[in-house]
N, C-alpha and C positions, 0 to 999 in steps of 0.2 A: 555524561558526555554532550557536548554542545553539537549539534547536527542541523546548521543551516543549510537548507536546500538548494541555494543558489551556488553553492561551492561543491554540490554532490550529484547535481542534477544528470541523469542518464547513466549513474555507475551501475555497477552489478546489482544493487539492492534495488534500485529502481527497475531494472530489467526483470526481476524476480516478482515484485509488487505488483507491477501493471500486467505483466503475463497473467498472473493469478487473478488479479481484480477483473480483466477482460473474461477469463474463463469462468470465473463465478457468476458474474451477472448475466453471461450468456446462457449458462445453466439455469439460472432462475427465470429467464425470458422463454425458456421453451413451454411455459404457461403463459396464457395471454392476460392473465390479471395483472394489474398494475403493480409497478414497484415505486417506492421511494426511496431515493439514494441521498444520505447525508454524509457530507465530508466535515469533520469537527475542525481540522488544522488545514485548512485547504492550500494555504501559501499564496503565491503570486499567480499560479496557474499556468505560466509558460517561461520558459527558461532559455537563455541564450547560451549555447554551448560555446560561443566564442567570447563571452565576456570576461572580464579579468578574474572574476570569483573562479568561474568553470577553470579557465585556464591554469588557475594556480594550483588546482588539485589535478588536473587531467584524466580526471576518473571515469569521464565517458569513454576514453579509449579502451577500458577494461569492461565497458558494460555494453551501452545501445551500439557502438561502432562495431563491437564483436558479433552482437546479434545480427546486424545488418550485412555483416560478411558471411555469416552462416547459411547456408541453404536448407537447413531442417526446415520442413513445411510445418512444424508443429510450433514455429514462432512466427508464423505468417500474421495471425491476428494481432500479435503485440507489435509487429513491424508495421502494420497498415495503420494502427492507431498513432504511430510516431511519424509516419509519412503524411498522415492527414494534415499536420501543421507545417509541412516543409514543401519546398519545391526543389526539384532535382533528386539525385539517387543518394546522396550522402545527407544525414540529417545536420541541421545547423541550430535548430530550435528543439526543445524538448518539452511535451505536453507534461503537466503535473497531472495530479489525479482528477481535479476538476475537468481538465480539457478532456481525458480519456473518458471519464463516465459520461460526459455531455455527448461525445461521439455514439455512445450505448443507447442514448434515449430514445424510447419510442413515443409515439403520441400521448399513449395514456400513463407515461411515467413522470414523476417528478424529481428534480434534482434541487436540493438544498446545501449551500456552502458556507463555511464561517471562517472567518480569519480574524484575529485579535489585533494583530501589529496593524497601526493606521497606514503606514506607507504599503505593506503587503495588501492590505484590502483594497486601497485604491488601485491598485496593479492589477489585482483579481477583477475589480468591477469592470475596467477596461478590457481585460481580456475575455471576459464572459459577456460581454453586453451583446454578441450576437446569439445568444442562446436564451433558454427560457429559465436559467437557473436563478433562484433567489439566493440573495449574498448577505449574509448577517454578519456583523461585527461584536462580538459578544466572548465571553469566556467560554473556552470549548466545552467544558464538563458540564457546565450549568446548560449549555445549548443541548448536549447530548441527551440529556435527562428530560429537558422542556419539550423536546422534539416526539417524544415516546408517549404511547404507539403512534406511529406516524398516521396520516389520513387514509392510507391504503393498508389493507390487510398484510400485505409483504414488503418487506424492504430491507435494506442494507445500511448500516452505520462504519463508516471508515475511521477509523482513529489513528492519525499519523503526526503525533508531535515532534519536535525538534529535539527532545530530552535535553533542555537546557537547564531545567530546574532539578534539585536533588530528589524532590519530592513527587516529580512526575509519575514513576511506577506506582507510588501508594495512591495517587490521585486516579489513575486507571483502574486500578485494582477495586477500588471502593465505588467509583462511578459504575464499572461494569457489574457489580454486585445489585446496584441499586437499580440499574438498567434491565438486568436480567429478571428481577421481581416485576417490572412494569411491563415486559414484552419478553416473555420466555421463549417464544417461537422465532424470535427476530435473528437477521444474521448481522453478526458483529465481526469485523475485520481490524485487528489491531497491530500495526507495525512496530518492530523494535530493531534497533542495532545490537550486534554482538560484538562485544569488545572483552570484557573479562568474564570468563566463564563463571566464576562464583557468584558474581552480582546476578548473573544470569539465572544460574540455579536457585537463589534465595528467591527470585522473584517468581519463577515457576512454581516453587512450592506454596507460596502466598496464592496464585491463582488456582492450582490444584484444592487447596482448601475450601475454595468457592463452591465447590461441589456441581458445578454446571455440567450436566450430563454429556452433551456434545460440544468438546472444545478441542479443537485440532491445533497442533503445534506443527509449524512448517519452519525449520532450522536449516539455514545454508551458511556452511562453515568454509569459507575460501581455500584456507590451507590445510595441510596435512596435519599440521602440529600448531597450537597455539602460537601466536605473535604477540608477546607481551607488550602492552602500552599503544598498540593501534588497533584500528578498525578490523576485525576478522571476518565480518559477514552481517547478515541481518535474517529477518524471519518474520513470520506472520502467526498471529493466533486468529484462528476462526471459530466463531461460534455458530454452530448449526450450518454446516457447510452443506450444500444441496447434494443429493446422490449423484446427479449427472457430473457434478465438479469431482466427487470422489473417484468416479469411474475414469475420468480423463487425466488424473493427475499422476500417476506412476509414469506414463510416458512423457508428459511435460517437465516434470522434475528432472528427469534424466536428461532429457534435451537442455534444460538451463544448467544443470551441473557441468554437462560436457562444454558447452560455449564459453562458460565464464570461469573455468578453472585456470587460475595464474600459471605461467609457465613454470614447469617442474613440480607442479601439484596437481592431484586429482581432484580435490576439494570433496565435500560430501553434503548432500540436501536431504533431508528427511521428513518425513510427515508421519506423525504418531497422535494418538487420543491422549488427552491429558486428563487421566482420571486415576482415582485410589484404587 
């Protein structure tokens, strides 16, 4: 599945991903010790919702625009992250994970970004030049392992590939296994699209066999039944989610399900431990 973010910026997957990412980092920041935040597939960092690519899909109308029209206060932190890169009440720009993470930095925290595509990394450097982020242009999986363990005792690795390559899931699985051996107590967030349930089930079983003790799976299925051949939703795998996040998760997930459910569908969003 090809998932170039310029076509999908601000869609329902972004709303879930960035809502949970903000909640996760905020939970870790309840302790004063420094964090290192690493984004392995950073992309361009900022997206124009009025661009030809974004208008071609129109997915932001079912994602960020719905979140902005909903009064639920549980989405306030997410809306604030988007509003920070916009002027006016309705968002015209959408922050990728790099800009979202940069907003969360405290003076003691570090942000490391990586993007392999030459054009995208140039755009990323322009977008992030007013921040303290370090920007790399390397293979994402090589950088993931090279940066572990980070300079701080605590940190988060965000893995958000476009799933352009057929071996993407296998590379994630192998790298996650190696990363866990190097940094067993670290927090890792892996985003994934949901299209074919059988493909997702096979990958889930491969990840289960890694035997990682605290591996949470969050799955957001948009429709009440499978829609063959199309995008059905997205989710996150989270290694070592902090306790404060787990406490906040049930009402936040319900708020996200309610605001993002397509017309005529209730949708489903779940969080379960992936263990034998």
